[in-house]
Phi, psi and omega in degrees: 000136183251134185269330171191153181219123173284157178292144179302145185296305185306315180290328177297321188282318181302310180296323176297316176302323173292324169300321186288329181290316175304316179301318181300311181300308183306312180302310177311314179286322179293321187295316190294310185299317176294330184288322182290319181294329176289329189220134172273339189218157171091356185228122175258122182271342190303305187298326178289324172300318176298317183295316182290318174296325178296317185287329179299310188298303183291339178294310177306312178297311169310315184296318175295318178288329172295330176290322182283332174291330177288335175280328186227073193286144177221113187300320179299319178292327181289324176296317176299320181290330173292320181289331178287321168303313185292320183293320178293324177298316177303312179298312182290326176290335178288321177295317169308312178303319182292320185284338189251025167116008174068241186292331176274003179291146180288345181276348189299330180292340184287352168305320175306307182295326178299311180304324188290314182296316178301318181291328178289322192280315197255171170292160183302319176302313190283330184295315180296325176293318173307314183296323179291325171295315173300316177299324180292316184295313184295321178289321180303312180302308185296310182292318184299320184278332174297316173290343178078016180262001163245123179304146174271123179249143180215069186270031186241144174273358185273333183239084186298325188218063186277354191294334184295339177304334184267004182293329184249118184293328182299318179301313177300318178297314180297326176295317178297315173294320178290323179295322181295310181301312183296322187286311180297324177292315171310310176296323179298307179300317184291318180301315190293312183296322186290319184295319178301314178297318182299313182303319177293315186291320175301320180294322179287326169303313177304314184292320182301312177302323180288323181288327176295320181293318181307314169303327178287312181299328185291345182277355180204157171243008176278135195297311185294325179295307181304311180296329176287323181290318174301309184297320177292320181292316182298320173291317182293315179294330169273351179060047177255177188253358186198164179180165185206163168230129171242149174249146190253130174259109194285326182291314183276341184063039181214156174259142176245126177293115182259307181223156180203157182218145170075008182256162174284159179304309182302321178301309187289320175301322185282331183243034176297325171198151185203147178281138181296123176277125170302132179078003181275176175311306181298324176296310172307309181302313185290319185290318185272334184068028185237158178300144183228132188231129173235128183273328179218108192287334179292351177251008181259124175286338179282333183278095186232013184277115189293333178286324181287318183296318171297324180294334181102021184280129194245329177212159187196158162247131173229116185234132178290152176258122183254130168221129178050046181057032167220160180261124185261340183176184181228142174247135175244141161241130191241141165236160180257018169215152177304143171204154173254118180285148184266156176312318176305314186289324180288316184297319189290316182294325175299318178289326168297326173298322176300313176297320176292331177292310182303318178296319178291318186302306182301318177308311183296308175302330174289315187290326175303303180303315181292326173295318180298333182282342183247001190240139174296125192284342186269315191260339181072014168267182180287155183266181185294323183291312182295332172302307182301312182301310185299314180306309180297331182282322184289328179295309187304303178307318185285321173302321187286325180259003177051049172254157178280164178211133179237145176239124175250128181242143187209159169218164178275120179305146179033050179297327187294312178302328176298312183299318185299314182285314190251356169098156185290336173296320182286330180288329186285322179298314184298316179294322172300313179301320177289323173297316174307306178306313178302316179296318177300323183256021172241156174284169191284332180280342179285157185243121183243128182223154171272124185273326178156142179060240177256019182262136178234153173230160174230119167274116187248085174298162179053040186218123179278172185298317185296322173297318186295318183288326176294314177301314175304321186291317177299314177303311177302315176298317188292322178296310188300314185277001174255161185235144188231163175123171182242357181258177174306319181260101178292157185242155173244144177223177178227161176231156169248139185221133183241136181238138174224160183223150172260132000263008189292328188252327179203163183239359182231166179297310182294318186299321186296316182294309177306315176295312174306316180295320175297321175296318177301314184285335174295313177306309179302316182294335186267045171071014172073180172063048197205151168244128191238134174256146179284139178226121182298153179303324187294318187292317185298325187290321180291000000 
């Protein structure tokens, strides 16, 4: 999916030239009509009409091809198309110059306009080639007419007797030199000015892109959504076929694939995460922190990833994501064919990488803030507020699907006495150790929270009372068999646990908490270090 895409620059210029050519054709026909009205003899309109018709015909063909090219754009085809147009225009212009008197032709000044057009439309090298070609064609006409192996034509009313110009070879040579200097100087100046203008335009386009992306990014805080927007835009703007954003875990020294486009499922499965190979391309990108470009992976000694080679990646741009002087990931744009990326494309991906890095940093801060809001600061398990929210949601889900749900409440036996004997610091250490033990001996689907003080709770979805009691008993035994504390003399403690279940014991949040608390109180009264399940009065009486 592409969020926006500007028209390719080469195609835009080609279409501009086509429009300009229609203006030239119209102007030619108007000029022919005016010339015919001004004179009744000495001016032959047929060669000019044929030239204008020829221009109109190939311009129509070019217009149709440009439309098809816009639907299925290919930069190489567009560049060849532009060169073909400019070369054909030069040939037709030379034809008009020859028919209208050679060096004395009023059309010879149009070579300057042609060079301006060529320099705007083509690369610097191609524009100089056009200057050389124009000089060669003009020189051929002038020398040919001077040596009399080309017949002299003068189908213009503006130059009544130009043939005397060819009497002196020195004049012909000077004219050729002047024309050569004029055309190459025009090419140089136009290229220079066009380069400056192009830089300004690129800057404006980049700002426009950043503003558009900024608006899109402002609508969400979700990291994956933000990275998808940035990656889609990067792939679209560089006109590549694939791309990805990977995040760097400094502790594990590995990269994790976060979002991707244009790759096969086997490739994505194999590259979901990978360790960094020392001395490899990724290692170099992370260490140097600079954009990395490969135009042809088959010729690069650094590109040795067998999975990427098998996928068919032939060229790429890789830019590290920097935030607060550390690398948090890499953005890749990849193509399945060799290509020479432009400086503008590399700079553009670098700008997107900056935005991606900011997004990653903001998302991490948001996640950290969110985690702090729901986590107990001391024990790092969930806090009381988040426990109640989760229990409400789990009861709704259990009720909807008619599944059991159990709640286990527990506290450390004689915790106040423990604090009095060993101090509050050791009491805090004990709470942390108990929290770690609970996380180890519960399932991934279970929810562990600190209820308050030395009390903890466990929400066990998809779990009936019998299985919850079994889990509680395992925890109790493990606590008894463990030693806690931070000093040389480790201490042993016990815990009391109470279990209640939904919907057998209660159907609301508060009621389920009360029933689990009642079971815990029962365990406390039974001399502690015990697991008790809630039993209703009616069942006891029965």
